[in-house]
Structures are given as C-alpha cells and as structure tokens.
C-alpha positions as CSV (number, residue, x, y, z in Angstrom):
1,M,-72.0,1.8,30.2
2,G,-69.1,0.5,32.4
3,A,-70.2,-3.1,31.9
4,H,-70.4,-2.6,28.1
5,V,-66.9,-1.2,28.1
6,Q,-65.6,-4.2,30.1
7,S,-67.3,-6.6,27.7
8,V,-65.6,-5.3,24.6
9,P,-62.1,-6.5,25.6
10,R,-63.6,-9.8,26.7
11,K,-65.3,-10.3,23.3
12,L,-62.1,-9.4,21.5
13,W,-60.2,-11.9,23.6
14,Q,-62.8,-14.6,22.9
15,T,-62.9,-13.7,19.1
16,L,-59.1,-13.9,19.0
17,G,-59.2,-17.3,20.6
18,A,-61.8,-18.7,18.3
19,I,-60.8,-21.5,16.0
20,K,-62.1,-19.6,12.9
21,T,-59.9,-16.6,13.7
22,G,-56.8,-18.8,14.2
23,V,-57.4,-20.7,10.9
24,I,-57.8,-17.4,8.9
25,L,-54.7,-15.9,10.4
26,L,-52.7,-19.1,9.7
27,I,-53.9,-19.1,6.1
28,L,-52.7,-15.5,5.7
29,V,-49.3,-16.4,7.1
30,V,-49.0,-19.4,4.7
31,L,-50.1,-17.3,1.7
32,L,-47.7,-14.4,2.5
33,S,-44.9,-16.8,3.2
34,A,-45.5,-18.5,-0.2
35,A,-45.4,-15.0,-1.8
36,G,-42.1,-14.5,-0.1
37,T,-40.7,-17.6,-1.8
38,V,-42.2,-16.9,-5.2
39,I,-41.3,-13.2,-5.4
40,L,-37.6,-12.4,-5.6
41,Q,-36.5,-11.1,-2.2
42,R,-34.0,-8.4,-1.2
43,P,-31.2,-8.6,-0.4
44,A,-30.8,-12.3,-1.3
45,T,-31.3,-11.2,-5.0
46,E,-28.9,-8.7,-6.5
47,A,-30.3,-5.4,-7.7
48,D,-29.4,-6.0,-11.3
49,E,-31.3,-9.3,-11.3
50,M,-34.3,-7.7,-9.6
51,Q,-34.4,-5.1,-12.4
52,R,-34.2,-7.7,-15.1
53,A,-37.0,-9.8,-13.5
54,Y,-39.5,-6.9,-13.0
55,S,-40.4,-3.7,-14.8
56,P,-39.7,-0.5,-13.0
57,Q,-43.4,0.0,-12.1
58,V,-43.8,-3.5,-10.7
59,L,-40.6,-3.3,-8.8
60,H,-41.6,0.1,-7.3
61,L,-45.0,-1.4,-6.3
62,L,-43.3,-4.5,-4.7
63,D,-40.9,-2.3,-2.8
64,A,-43.7,0.0,-1.6
65,L,-45.8,-2.9,-0.3
66,K,-42.7,-4.6,1.2
67,L,-43.4,-7.7,-0.9
68,S,-39.8,-7.7,-2.0
69,D,-38.7,-8.2,1.6
70,V,-41.7,-10.0,3.1
71,F,-40.1,-11.6,6.1
72,H,-38.9,-8.2,7.4
73,A,-42.0,-6.2,6.6
74,W,-43.8,-4.5,9.5
75,W,-47.1,-6.0,8.5
76,F,-45.7,-9.6,8.5
77,V,-44.4,-9.0,12.1
78,L,-47.8,-7.8,13.0
79,L,-49.5,-10.8,11.5
80,L,-47.1,-13.2,13.3
81,S,-47.9,-11.4,16.5
82,L,-51.7,-11.7,16.0
83,V,-51.4,-15.4,15.2
84,S,-49.3,-15.9,18.4
85,L,-51.9,-14.0,20.5
86,S,-54.6,-16.1,18.9
87,I,-52.8,-19.3,19.9
88,I,-52.2,-18.0,23.4
89,S,-55.9,-17.0,23.8
90,A,-57.2,-20.3,22.5
91,S,-54.9,-22.2,24.8
92,I,-55.7,-20.2,27.9
93,Q,-59.5,-20.4,27.2
94,R,-59.5,-24.2,26.7
95,F,-56.7,-25.3,29.1
96,P,-58.8,-25.4,32.3
97,N,-61.2,-28.0,30.9
98,A,-58.4,-30.0,29.2
99,W,-56.5,-30.0,32.5
100,R,-59.5,-31.2,34.5
101,F,-60.1,-34.0,32.0
102,F,-56.4,-34.9,32.2
103,S,-55.8,-34.6,35.9
104,R,-59.2,-36.0,37.1
105,P,-60.2,-38.8,34.7
106,Y,-63.8,-40.0,34.9
107,K,-63.4,-43.4,36.6
108,S,-66.9,-44.4,37.9
109,P,-69.5,-44.2,35.1
110,D,-73.1,-43.6,36.4
111,E,-76.2,-45.0,34.7
112,A,-76.7,-42.0,32.4
113,F,-73.1,-42.2,31.2
114,R,-73.4,-45.9,30.6
115,K,-76.6,-45.5,28.5
116,G,-75.1,-42.7,26.5
117,L,-71.7,-44.3,25.7
118,P,-71.9,-45.7,22.1
119,G,-69.3,-48.5,22.6
120,H,-70.4,-50.9,25.3
121,A,-71.4,-54.5,25.9
122,L,-73.3,-56.6,28.5
123,I,-72.2,-60.0,29.6
124,P,-74.3,-62.2,32.0
125,I,-72.2,-63.1,35.1
126,K,-72.6,-65.3,38.2
127,D,-70.9,-63.1,40.8
128,E,-69.2,-59.7,40.8
129,E,-65.8,-60.7,42.2
130,T,-65.2,-63.4,39.6
131,A,-66.3,-61.1,36.7
132,L,-64.1,-58.2,37.9
133,S,-61.1,-60.5,38.4
134,V,-61.4,-61.8,34.8
135,A,-61.9,-58.4,33.4
136,E,-59.0,-57.0,35.3
137,R,-56.7,-59.8,34.0
138,V,-57.8,-59.2,30.4
139,L,-57.4,-55.4,30.6
140,Q,-54.0,-55.8,32.1
141,K,-52.9,-58.1,29.2
142,E,-54.2,-55.5,26.7
143,G,-52.1,-52.8,28.4
144,F,-54.8,-50.7,29.9
145,G,-53.4,-50.8,33.5
146,P,-56.7,-51.3,35.2
147,E,-57.4,-50.2,38.7
148,R,-60.3,-51.1,41.0
149,I,-62.6,-48.3,41.9
150,V,-64.4,-48.7,45.3
151,R,-67.5,-46.7,46.0
152,Q,-69.9,-46.8,48.9
153,N,-72.3,-49.2,47.2
154,N,-70.4,-50.7,44.2
155,F,-67.1,-51.8,42.7
156,S,-65.8,-51.2,39.2
157,L,-62.7,-51.3,37.0
158,F,-61.2,-48.4,35.1
159,G,-58.3,-48.7,32.6
160,E,-56.8,-46.3,30.1
161,R,-53.8,-45.9,27.7
162,N,-51.9,-42.8,26.5
163,R,-53.8,-40.2,28.6
164,F,-50.8,-37.8,27.9
165,S,-51.9,-37.5,24.3
166,E,-54.8,-35.3,25.4
167,M,-52.2,-32.6,26.2
168,A,-50.3,-33.1,22.9
169,V,-52.2,-30.2,21.2
170,Y,-50.5,-27.8,23.6
171,I,-47.1,-29.1,22.6
172,V,-48.1,-28.2,19.0
173,H,-49.3,-24.8,20.2
174,A,-46.0,-24.2,22.0
175,S,-44.0,-25.2,18.9
176,L,-45.9,-22.7,16.7
177,L,-45.3,-20.0,19.3
178,L,-41.5,-20.8,19.2
179,I,-41.5,-20.7,15.3
180,F,-43.4,-17.4,15.2
181,L,-41.2,-16.0,18.0
182,G,-38.1,-16.8,15.9
183,G,-39.7,-15.1,12.9
184,I,-40.4,-12.0,14.8
185,V,-36.9,-11.8,16.3
186,D,-35.3,-12.3,12.9
187,A,-37.6,-9.6,11.4
188,L,-36.8,-7.1,14.0
189,W,-33.1,-7.8,14.8
190,G,-31.9,-10.0,12.0
191,W,-30.2,-8.7,8.8
192,R,-28.8,-9.9,5.5
193,G,-26.1,-8.5,3.3
194,F,-23.4,-9.4,0.8
195,I,-19.6,-9.6,0.7
196,M,-17.6,-9.9,-2.6
197,L,-14.2,-11.4,-2.3
198,T,-11.3,-12.4,-4.6
199,R,-8.7,-15.0,-3.7
200,G,-6.6,-13.8,-0.8
201,Q,-8.9,-10.9,0.0
202,E,-10.5,-10.6,3.5
203,S,-13.2,-8.3,4.8
204,S,-15.1,-7.6,8.0
205,Q,-17.5,-5.1,6.4
206,V,-21.0,-6.1,5.5
207,T,-23.6,-3.8,3.9
208,P,-27.1,-5.0,4.5
209,Q,-29.9,-3.9,2.2
210,N,-31.3,-0.5,3.0
211,A,-29.1,-0.2,6.2
212,S,-25.8,1.2,7.3
213,P,-22.7,-0.9,7.0
214,R,-21.9,-3.4,9.8
215,T,-18.5,-4.2,11.0
216,L,-18.1,-7.8,12.1
217,P,-16.0,-8.6,15.2
218,F,-13.9,-10.9,12.8
219,A,-12.9,-11.0,9.2
220,V,-13.6,-13.6,6.5
221,R,-11.0,-14.5,3.9
222,C,-11.3,-16.2,0.6
223,D,-8.5,-18.7,0.2
224,G,-9.9,-20.0,-3.1
225,A,-13.0,-20.3,-5.2
226,G,-14.1,-22.2,-8.2
227,Q,-16.8,-23.7,-10.4
228,E,-17.4,-27.2,-11.5
229,N,-19.2,-27.9,-14.7
230,Y,-21.2,-30.6,-16.3
231,A,-20.1,-32.3,-19.5
232,D,-22.0,-29.8,-21.6
233,G,-20.2,-26.9,-19.9
234,S,-23.1,-25.7,-17.7
235,P,-22.3,-24.9,-14.1
236,K,-22.6,-27.8,-11.7
237,R,-21.7,-26.2,-8.4
238,W,-19.7,-23.2,-7.0
239,W,-17.4,-23.5,-4.0
240,S,-15.3,-21.3,-1.8
241,D,-12.6,-22.0,0.7
242,L,-13.2,-19.5,3.5
243,S,-11.2,-18.7,6.7
244,V,-12.4,-16.8,9.7
245,V,-9.7,-14.5,10.9
246,K,-9.7,-12.9,14.3
247,D,-6.8,-10.9,15.9
248,G,-4.6,-12.1,13.1
249,Q,-5.3,-15.8,13.8
250,V,-7.3,-18.2,11.7
251,I,-10.1,-19.4,13.9
252,L,-12.1,-21.6,11.4
253,R,-11.7,-23.0,7.9
254,K,-14.4,-24.5,5.7
255,Q,-15.2,-25.1,2.1
256,I,-18.7,-23.9,1.4
257,V,-21.1,-24.8,-1.4
258,V,-24.7,-23.8,-2.0
259,N,-26.9,-24.7,1.0
260,D,-23.9,-25.6,3.1
261,P,-22.8,-22.3,4.8
262,L,-20.0,-21.4,7.1
263,V,-21.4,-20.5,10.5
264,Y,-19.5,-18.5,13.2
265,H,-20.9,-16.7,16.2
266,G,-24.4,-16.7,14.7
267,V,-23.3,-15.2,11.3
268,R,-23.8,-17.4,8.3
269,F,-21.9,-17.1,5.0
270,Y,-23.7,-18.7,2.1
271,Q,-22.3,-19.3,-1.4
272,A,-24.4,-17.0,-3.5
273,S,-22.5,-16.2,-6.8
274,Y,-19.3,-16.7,-8.6
275,G,-17.8,-15.0,-11.7
276,N,-14.9,-13.6,-13.6
277,T,-13.6,-10.2,-12.5
278,G,-12.1,-9.5,-15.9
279,K,-8.7,-9.0,-14.2
280,L,-5.6,-11.2,-14.1
281,D,-4.7,-13.4,-11.2
282,S,-1.4,-14.9,-12.4
283,L,0.4,-15.4,-15.7
284,A,2.7,-18.4,-16.3
285,L,5.7,-17.7,-18.6
286,T,8.9,-19.2,-19.8
287,A,12.0,-17.0,-20.1
288,T,14.8,-18.3,-22.4
289,P,18.2,-16.5,-22.4
290,R,19.2,-15.3,-25.9
291,E,22.7,-16.6,-25.3
292,G,21.7,-19.9,-23.7
293,Q,19.4,-22.9,-23.9
294,N,18.2,-23.1,-20.2
295,P,14.6,-21.7,-20.1
296,Q,13.0,-21.1,-16.7
297,E,9.4,-21.2,-15.9
298,F,7.8,-18.7,-13.4
299,K,4.5,-17.2,-12.4
300,I,3.9,-13.5,-12.0
301,G,0.9,-11.3,-11.1
302,P,-0.1,-7.8,-11.9
303,N,2.7,-5.3,-10.9
304,E,4.8,-8.1,-9.4
305,T,8.5,-8.3,-10.1
306,H,10.3,-11.6,-10.7
307,T,14.1,-12.0,-10.6
308,L,15.4,-13.9,-13.6
309,D,19.1,-13.8,-12.7
310,A,21.5,-11.7,-10.6
311,D,21.4,-8.9,-13.2
312,T,17.9,-9.1,-14.6
313,T,14.3,-8.6,-13.3
314,V,11.0,-8.6,-15.0
315,R,7.8,-6.8,-14.0
316,L,4.2,-7.4,-15.3
317,A,3.1,-3.9,-16.1
318,E,-0.2,-4.6,-18.0
319,F,-2.3,-7.5,-19.1
320,I,-5.0,-7.3,-21.8
321,P,-7.3,-10.4,-22.0
322,D,-8.4,-9.6,-25.6
323,F,-6.1,-7.4,-27.6
324,V,-6.0,-5.8,-31.0
325,V,-3.3,-3.9,-32.8
326,Q,-4.1,-0.6,-34.4
327,D,-1.6,2.0,-35.8
328,G,1.2,0.1,-34.1
329,H,-0.4,0.2,-30.6
330,V,-2.0,-2.5,-28.6
331,Y,-5.6,-1.9,-27.4
332,A,-8.1,-3.9,-25.4
333,R,-11.0,-5.1,-27.5
334,S,-13.0,-6.8,-24.7
335,T,-12.7,-8.2,-21.1
336,E,-13.1,-11.7,-22.3
337,L,-10.1,-14.0,-22.3
338,Q,-9.9,-14.6,-26.1
339,N,-6.6,-13.1,-27.4
340,P,-4.4,-12.3,-24.4
341,A,-1.3,-10.1,-24.4
342,A,1.1,-9.2,-21.6
343,H,3.2,-6.0,-21.3
344,L,6.5,-6.8,-19.5
345,V,9.2,-4.4,-18.3
346,V,12.7,-5.9,-18.2
347,E,15.4,-4.3,-16.1
348,S,18.9,-5.6,-16.7
349,K,22.5,-4.3,-16.0
350,K,23.3,-5.7,-19.5
351,V,21.1,-3.1,-21.1
352,A,21.4,0.6,-20.6
353,Q,17.6,1.2,-20.0
354,S,14.5,-0.8,-19.3
355,V,13.0,-2.8,-22.2
356,D,9.3,-3.0,-22.9
357,V,8.3,-6.5,-24.1
358,W,4.9,-7.5,-25.4
359,V,4.0,-11.2,-25.2
360,G,1.1,-12.4,-27.3
361,S,0.1,-14.1,-30.5
362,G,1.6,-12.2,-33.5
363,L,3.5,-9.7,-31.4
364,Q,7.2,-9.3,-31.9
365,E,9.6,-8.9,-29.0
366,D,12.2,-6.2,-28.6
367,A,15.5,-7.6,-29.6
368,A,17.2,-5.6,-26.8
369,S,15.7,-7.9,-24.2
370,P,18.2,-10.4,-22.9
371,Y,15.4,-13.0,-22.6
372,I,12.8,-14.4,-24.9
373,F,9.4,-14.7,-23.2
374,R,6.6,-17.1,-24.1
375,G,3.2,-17.4,-22.4
376,K,2.2,-20.8,-20.9
377,D,-1.0,-20.3,-18.9
378,V,-3.3,-17.6,-17.8
379,Q,-5.3,-17.6,-14.5
380,M,-8.0,-15.0,-14.4
381,A,-9.2,-13.5,-11.1
382,Y,-12.6,-14.7,-10.0
383,F,-14.8,-13.3,-7.3
384,T,-17.0,-15.2,-4.9
385,G,-20.3,-13.7,-3.8
386,L,-21.2,-14.5,-0.2
387,E,-24.7,-13.8,1.2
388,V,-24.2,-13.0,4.9
389,S,-27.0,-13.4,7.4
390,H,-27.5,-12.9,11.1
391,E,-30.7,-14.6,12.2
392,P,-30.8,-14.5,16.1
393,G,-34.3,-16.1,16.1
394,Q,-33.2,-19.3,14.3
395,W,-32.7,-21.2,17.6
396,A,-36.3,-20.6,18.4
397,V,-37.4,-21.7,14.9
398,W,-35.5,-25.0,15.0
399,A,-36.5,-25.7,18.5
400,G,-40.1,-25.1,17.4
401,V,-39.7,-27.5,14.4
402,V,-38.3,-30.2,16.7
403,L,-41.1,-29.7,19.2
404,M,-43.7,-29.7,16.5
405,G,-42.4,-33.1,15.3
406,L,-42.8,-34.4,18.8
407,G,-46.3,-32.9,19.3
408,L,-47.6,-34.2,15.9
409,A,-46.2,-37.6,16.7
410,L,-48.1,-37.6,20.0
411,V,-51.3,-36.3,18.3
412,F,-51.4,-38.8,15.4
413,Y,-49.7,-41.9,16.8
414,F,-50.9,-42.1,20.4
415,V,-54.6,-42.6,21.0
416,H,-56.2,-42.0,24.4
417,K,-58.2,-45.1,25.2
418,R,-60.5,-45.7,28.2
419,V,-62.3,-48.8,29.3
420,W,-64.7,-49.4,32.2
421,A,-66.1,-52.6,33.7
422,V,-69.1,-52.3,36.1
423,P,-71.3,-55.1,37.5
424,V,-75.0,-54.0,37.0
425,R,-78.4,-55.5,37.2
426,D,-80.8,-55.2,34.3
427,A,-84.5,-54.5,34.4
428,H,-85.2,-58.2,35.3
429,G,-82.7,-58.1,38.2
430,Q,-80.2,-60.3,36.3
431,L,-76.5,-59.6,37.2
432,K,-74.4,-58.6,34.2
433,L,-71.0,-57.1,33.6
434,W,-71.2,-53.8,31.7
435,I,-68.1,-53.1,29.7
436,G,-67.7,-49.7,28.0
437,G,-64.8,-48.1,26.0
438,T,-64.0,-45.0,24.1
439,A,-61.1,-43.4,22.2
440,N,-60.4,-39.8,21.3
441,K,-59.5,-40.7,17.7
442,N,-59.0,-43.6,15.3
443,K,-62.3,-45.0,16.6
444,D,-62.6,-47.8,14.0
445,A,-59.3,-49.4,15.1
446,F,-60.4,-49.0,18.8
447,E,-63.7,-50.6,18.0
448,H,-61.9,-53.7,16.8
449,Q,-59.7,-53.8,19.9
450,F,-62.8,-53.3,22.2
451,R,-64.6,-56.2,20.6
452,N,-61.6,-58.4,21.1
453,V,-61.4,-57.4,24.8
454,V,-65.1,-58.2,25.3
455,E,-64.7,-61.6,23.5
456,Q,-61.7,-62.5,25.7
457,I,-63.6,-61.6,28.9
458,E,-66.7,-63.6,27.8
459,S,-64.5,-66.5,26.9
460,E,-62.7,-66.6,30.2
461,L,-65.9,-66.2,32.1
462,K,-67.4,-69.2,30.3
463,V,-64.3,-71.3,31.2
464,S,-64.4,-70.3,34.8
465,S,-68.1,-70.8,35.2
466,P,-69.1,-73.7,32.8
467,A,-72.4,-74.3,34.5
468,V,-73.7,-70.9,33.8
469,A,-75.5,-70.3,30.5
470,H,-74.3,-66.9,29.1
471,A,-76.3,-64.7,26.8
472,P,-74.4,-63.5,23.7
473,V,-72.4,-60.3,23.9
474,A,-74.6,-57.3,23.3
475,A,-73.9,-55.6,20.0
476,L,-72.2,-52.3,20.2
477,A,-74.7,-49.4,20.1
478,G,-75.0,-48.0,16.6
479,K,-74.2,-51.2,14.9
C-alpha cells in the first residue's frame, strides 16, 4: 500500500513532465490568450462600450467566467502555474542525460558505434600517422577543432562544433518560465485603472476595475491635449502633454500618444480616449468703448473676471454652446457648439449697477454697458482619458522575451556537429581510415559538408602517397 501511495506522486510528476502534457497546456494558454485579445477586456474598455458591444446576458456570462478580464482570472493564473511546473518537471527529468552528453562527449567510437553510424566513409591508407595528420589538418581547416584521442591500443581523432547548442533548449525553457512568472506576478499584484483629466487638472487618485481607489505617491497633470484629423475629418491621433508632479515639483514631462506611454516608477499612463466635455475652456472677445474707437482683445474663462479699465471689469457668468430664445429668455438647446452665447456681467463706476450683457448671434446688448462686446473665438474644454497600469511582472516578461530570442537563435542557427577519424583494419586485414560524422539537426547540409571533408582527406592522402592505389570513398550508408 505504501509503495502504491509513493508511486502516485511519481507518476503525476512524470505525467506533468511529458511532452504531450506540456504541448496541451501551452495550446490552452495560447487559446485563452487569444480569447483575451478578441473579447473586450476590463478595465481597458469603458463600461459603456462593453454594454454596447455585448447584450446584458452575454456580458453577465463573460464576467461570471472572468473572460472579460482573462489575464487576471484565477484559472489563468492556475494554468500558467501548471505550464511552469510542466516545464520545470520536463527539464529536471531530462537534464541529467543532456548534461552527461554535453560534459562528457563520446570521443572514441567502438566497432558497434562505427557500424551503426549512418554517415561514414572508409579510405584505404598506408600508415596510421600520416592518415591522422592529414585528417587533423582538414578538420582544423573546417573549424572542428580536432583533438587526438590516445587509448591503450589505438589512436583516433575527434572534432566537433557548437556543442553548446545542445543546451539551448534549456535557455528556451528558462525564457518561458520568466514570461509566465511575469504573467503570474501581474495577475496577482498588477492593476489597471483610468484617470480623466482636463487641461490644467492634476490627480493622484486611480480607481482600478472592481477594486478600491489607489493613491499614487505622485500626481499627474494634463498640460494640454488634442486631436489631429485626416483630410476627411476622421481622427488621426490623440495626444496629451503630461507632467509628473511630486512635492510640488515637476519631475517629468512627456507628450504621449497611443502606444507611447509615460512611465514613472513602474506606473504607465497610456493615451486611451479624448473628447469634448461640453464646457467652455476660454472665450476670446473684443471690447470696444462706446465713446471711443480703441477696441481691446482679451480671453476669459468661466467665472473669471477681466479688467477693461480702471473703472470697469467684466465677468463671464454663463456660456451656452447652443442657445435658443423663447419668451425673451435664453435657453440651452444642446451641448454641441453650434450657436454659442455668452452671459457677461459688467461692473463699472460709470453705471449705478451691474449690467447683464448677452453676446451671441441675433442678441441685442444692453445700451447701459459702457463697452460693446463681440465674440472672436471659442475654445471648448476637452478631456483626456488615461489608462493607468501597474505591471510589476513586466521586467520578467521582457527579460524572457530577450532570452527566448537568444535561445531560439541558438536552437535554429547553431548545429552541433561531430566528426571522428579512426584507423581500422577491414575483414581482409587492409588498413583504412574510418571517418564518421553526425549532426543534431539540418542533416542534409551537414551531409554535404561531411562529403567535402572526406574528399579533401582522400585528395591530400593521394598527394602525400602517390604510389599507393586508393579505393574510392565508401558511399554514405543509406545512400
């Protein structure tokens, strides 16, 4: 019973390290990650857009299954953990054999090995020393770094290239573990939220989706925002001029656009949205004295007061972007900037009481006002929507990506090649040089190189021993 209980964890460990298990788990990760890119995700997508994209029933199902926030779902974290364990298990189970192969290369091929190696050739020779010297010279020229192997009753040559590529698969395994580690850290400790700012506004409060508000150790301020359009009027890009403010000092400034965030202390601010608030930012006016011809231009914002002269001030009391007049009163028809009107309050020592002045198309001014006002330009207030994210695992993800690039380069572009040269006697007692070679991948290209090596050795042996008649090079086995 005890032995059976002990065998269960062992079988689970072996199953977890099986190639089939790892492939299935990786396929699941890829499929669910793809679902996370196809399905709109919270909080990157605003709630109103989610409701427009999906019916209430579908949205409820997506939220219940955590498919609307795949990369923070508990089951995605569990899946990444299982894949990581599978990679660790497979690496541990296979590493001892791989390390023995790497650290103790097989340098002296015996008779059984020579007969079983597909790629080999036999060249008749006169003496062992001359043949080995020629073979050593050719292998050195081909970059195999040959070494002489001395045994009790024979001599041989062994050369190889790129032995390190045998361990490249473990670099790929390590890169995957780093990427998955970063994903797990982000899922457990990372967060995303939004900040909405208008020009001049700053905030240190971020409200993540389904979480309590977070207070950043600094504030971000919007110094400006805008939209560039194509010739047909469609949006080309949004931009925001942001400043990081800490202890009253501006620490960092940057203009951000989509996919080019501001990053400070691991917090990223992405350009997510841009739009009209429906409120006035500033109004440009001209004020002309009734008793003179020297108009002055000025800008004024909501509830701001501007001094026209030593005796007169004007305050912007109200702004209506789209007005209509009914029963002698001015009303707002919509929030769109179509037919603007401004309500000004003029205070002057020349007039006994304040004067209400309406500036707009078709509106008549109060004759008691010492100035005549005309509108020149209207700047509406716009908001910039910033997606804020804290992803503490990104360093691991990017380190894994770089490491994977290195590992894949070693796997695909570096081939482990091995070559042996051994003087042997055939069944008739004739002395021959046995040459064998193998590669762990790209065998067709290696076969061409191996044939070239054999031909060079045979050619140099003929030159060094012209009196000896050589048999043709034996064809590679399997050809």
